[in-house]
C-alpha positions in Angstrom: 80.7 129.0 72.3 79.7 126.7 75.5 80.2 128.9 78.8 80.2 126.9 82.3 80.5 128.8 85.5 82.2 126.3 88.2 81.2 127.0 91.9 83.1 124.8 94.4 82.4 126.8 97.5 79.8 123.5 98.6 82.3 120.8 97.6 83.3 119.0 100.5 85.4 116.1 99.1 87.7 114.7 96.4 84.7 112.6 94.8 82.5 115.5 95.3 84.7 117.7 92.8 84.9 114.8 90.3 80.9 114.1 90.1 80.4 117.7 90.2 83.2 118.1 87.2 81.6 115.2 85.1 78.0 117.0 85.7 78.9 120.2 84.5 81.4 119.8 81.9 79.0 117.1 80.8 82.2 114.5 80.5 81.8 111.1 79.2 80.6 108.1 81.3 84.2 106.6 80.9 85.5 109.7 82.8 88.1 107.8 85.5 87.2 110.6 88.1 90.9 111.7 89.0 93.2 114.1 87.6 94.9 112.5 84.3 91.4 111.2 83.2 90.2 115.0 83.8 93.3 116.0 81.5 92.4 113.6 78.9 88.5 114.6 78.9 89.5 118.5 78.5 92.1 118.1 75.9 89.4 115.7 74.0 87.0 118.7 73.9 85.7 119.8 70.5 83.5 122.6 71.0 84.9 125.7 71.6 84.4 126.2 76.0 85.0 128.8 78.3 84.9 127.7 82.0 85.1 130.2 84.8 86.4 128.6 88.1 85.4 129.8 91.4 86.1 128.3 94.7 85.5 129.1 98.5 87.2 131.7 100.6 90.6 130.3 101.4 89.6 130.9 105.0 86.8 128.7 105.3 88.7 125.9 107.1 88.8 123.5 104.4 92.2 123.4 103.5 92.5 119.4 102.4 89.9 120.1 99.5 91.6 123.9 98.7 94.9 121.8 98.1 93.2 119.6 95.8 91.3 122.4 94.0 94.7 123.7 93.6 95.8 120.6 91.4 92.5 120.8 89.3 93.5 124.2 88.3 96.9 123.0 87.4 95.0 120.3 85.5 92.6 123.0 83.5 95.7 125.4 82.7 97.5 122.5 80.9 94.6 121.9 79.4 94.2 125.3 78.3 97.7 125.4 76.4 97.2 121.8 74.7 93.6 122.3 73.3 93.0 125.3 71.5 89.0 124.6 72.1 89.4 125.1 76.0 89.6 128.4 77.9 89.5 128.6 81.7 89.3 131.7 84.0 89.9 132.0 87.3 87.8 134.0 90.1 91.0 135.5 91.4 92.4 138.0 88.9 96.3 137.2 89.4 95.7 133.6 89.1 94.8 134.3 84.7 98.1 135.8 84.7 100.3 133.0 85.0 
């Protein structure tokens, strides 16, 4: 099983988010660096993969990227439902029970 820990604390822009995801998840070269492309790549993962998703403190003054990370979470949840080889665990306990 492959385990990946994502720590979004140093991430500041959407572009940084996608570059970081591509690197950490070893996404293919054709990854389009957008939410639809992320979903497609996550649902194509064939090796059992668990992703730990940790983000910055919501009070750190970066609400625009916080909103985008929320959208990334939604994509990961949807991919988890679609792909039996992909699982995600969020840093906040209550987020894992949705």
